[in-house]
C-alpha positions as MATLAB code, in Angstrom:
seq = 'XXXXXXXXXXXXXXXXXXXXXXXXXXXXXXXXXXXXXXXXXXXXXXXXXXXXXXXXXXXXXXXXXXXXXXXXXXXXXXXXXXXXXXXXXXXXXXXXXXXXXXXXXXXXXXXXXXXXXXXXXXXXXXXXXXXXXXXXXXXXXXXXXXXXXX';
ca = [
      99.993  118.504  121.089;
     103.666  118.216  120.125;
     105.208  116.463  117.129;
     107.537  113.681  118.295;
     108.877  111.493  115.497;
     108.472  109.765  112.172;
     109.133  106.017  112.106;
     110.799  104.373  109.115;
     111.409  100.625  108.846;
     114.834   99.655  107.581;
     116.180   96.361  106.256;
     119.921   96.931  106.922;
     120.820   98.741  110.151;
     124.465   99.393  109.217;
     123.588  100.772  105.772;
     120.838  102.958  107.241;
     123.128  104.384  109.926;
     125.812  105.034  107.334;
     123.290  106.977  105.241;
     121.478  108.895  107.991;
     124.462  109.548  110.297;
     127.682  109.406  108.292;
     126.390  110.897  105.052;
     123.383  113.001  106.068;
     124.870  114.081  109.391;
     122.102  113.098  111.824;
     123.089  112.156  115.377;
     122.123  108.912  117.121;
     120.498  109.838  120.439;
     119.436  106.495  121.800;
     118.994  102.874  120.863;
     116.636  100.229  122.204;
     117.080   96.539  121.458;
     114.198   94.172  122.086;
     115.475   90.590  121.967;
     112.052   89.041  122.604;
     110.398   91.131  119.876;
     113.464   90.758  117.620;
     113.791   94.430  116.727;
     116.041   97.440  117.292;
     114.881  101.058  117.500;
     117.366  103.852  116.813;
     116.353  107.477  117.386;
     118.128  110.154  115.334;
     118.022  113.957  115.306;
     119.502  116.753  113.242;
     122.664  118.179  114.874;
     120.980  121.419  116.015;
     118.062  119.491  117.525;
     120.394  116.933  119.133;
     122.259  119.728  120.915;
     119.027  120.837  122.636;
     117.648  117.423  123.559;
     117.898  116.020  127.073;
     118.661  112.349  126.401;
     116.408  109.950  128.271;
     113.175  111.942  128.314;
     111.013  110.871  125.390;
     108.785  113.955  125.422;
     111.841  116.194  125.074;
     113.310  114.121  122.263;
     111.643  115.766  119.298;
     111.655  116.050  116.407;
     113.204  112.669  115.703;
     113.459  109.947  113.115;
     112.879  106.490  114.558;
     114.622  103.771  112.551;
     112.955  100.415  113.181;
     115.058   97.408  112.299;
     113.066   94.156  112.421;
     115.774   91.500  112.615;
     113.948   88.872  110.544;
     112.578   91.145  107.804;
     114.120   90.482  104.408;
     112.678   93.432  102.517;
     109.724   95.779  102.450;
     107.339   96.405   99.583;
     104.291   98.512   98.933;
     105.309  101.373  101.212;
     105.592   99.088  104.266;
     108.874  100.743  105.204;
     107.125  103.963  106.264;
     105.750  103.522  109.761;
     103.954  106.419  111.429;
     103.968  109.996  112.663;
     103.903  110.477  116.438;
     102.517  113.262  118.641;
     102.598  113.746  122.415;
      99.208  114.832  123.775;
      98.245  116.262  127.184;
      95.190  113.978  127.621;
      95.010  110.920  125.390;
      91.422  110.139  126.387;
      90.198  113.655  125.622;
      91.808  113.803  122.184;
      90.553  110.320  121.266;
      87.041  111.309  122.354;
      87.251  114.528  120.294;
      88.513  112.595  117.261;
      85.790  109.933  117.560;
      83.113  112.635  117.835;
      84.529  114.149  114.639;
      84.173  110.786  112.857;
      87.782  109.551  113.108;
      88.207  105.810  113.718;
      90.432  104.972  116.681;
      92.289  102.012  115.174;
      94.212  101.172  118.353;
      92.369  102.571  121.387;
      94.343  103.881  124.395;
      93.549  100.847  126.570;
      96.769  101.401  128.510;
      96.190  105.141  129.023;
      99.354  105.774  127.053;
      99.129  105.023  123.335;
      96.573  105.145  120.533;
      96.721  104.961  116.743;
      94.544  106.614  114.121;
      94.889  106.942  110.331;
      94.752  109.964  108.081;
      92.303  109.993  105.140;
      95.250  108.804  103.009;
      96.005  105.887  105.326;
      99.024  107.343  107.160;
      99.305  105.918  110.682;
      99.471  108.493  113.462;
     100.550  107.482  116.953;
      99.249  109.496  119.902;
     101.303  109.201  123.109;
     100.281  110.483  126.522;
     102.647  113.184  127.787;
     104.220  112.173  131.076;
     102.916  109.138  132.900;
     100.163  106.967  131.443;
      96.640  107.757  132.587;
      94.785  105.131  134.608;
      93.000  102.675  132.276;
      89.306  103.480  131.920;
      86.240  102.650  129.890;
      85.173  102.794  127.148;
      88.805  102.545  126.016;
      89.773   99.601  128.232;
      87.437   97.146  126.487;
      87.437   98.713  123.014;
      88.896   96.379  120.349;
      91.315   97.358  117.608;
      89.697   98.415  114.327;
      91.426   97.789  111.015;
      95.172   98.164  110.811;
      97.381  100.782  112.352;
];
């Protein structure tokens, strides 16, 4: 397993980039705009990390901060601005099975063979992403519903 990123929701993209990049010195590595979903993702890294990262390969882009700008959001409260931690895993089905056996709830099962979400005992969302290509969808994950929030 490899640590990938921490996601933070932001309410003002320009102000956030000014803080993280101009003032703190992080480097913007890539940006993804989703018009249909009405959000922008901006991935940042510390200068030393940015120098080693091969842009365009998600698994190599770590550790990162993912800024998530939801275009219609007017403000976050109650800790809603913190999103999740993310880890790349060699076999998403195997780790989800191991976690379930250990009593961990799989809040968003890996129905697509690529992504799952769990929560820590303190309610922190953790995203698990399949390294490389997604695995072929399979049961019991394919028909497993979401549980709680993630």
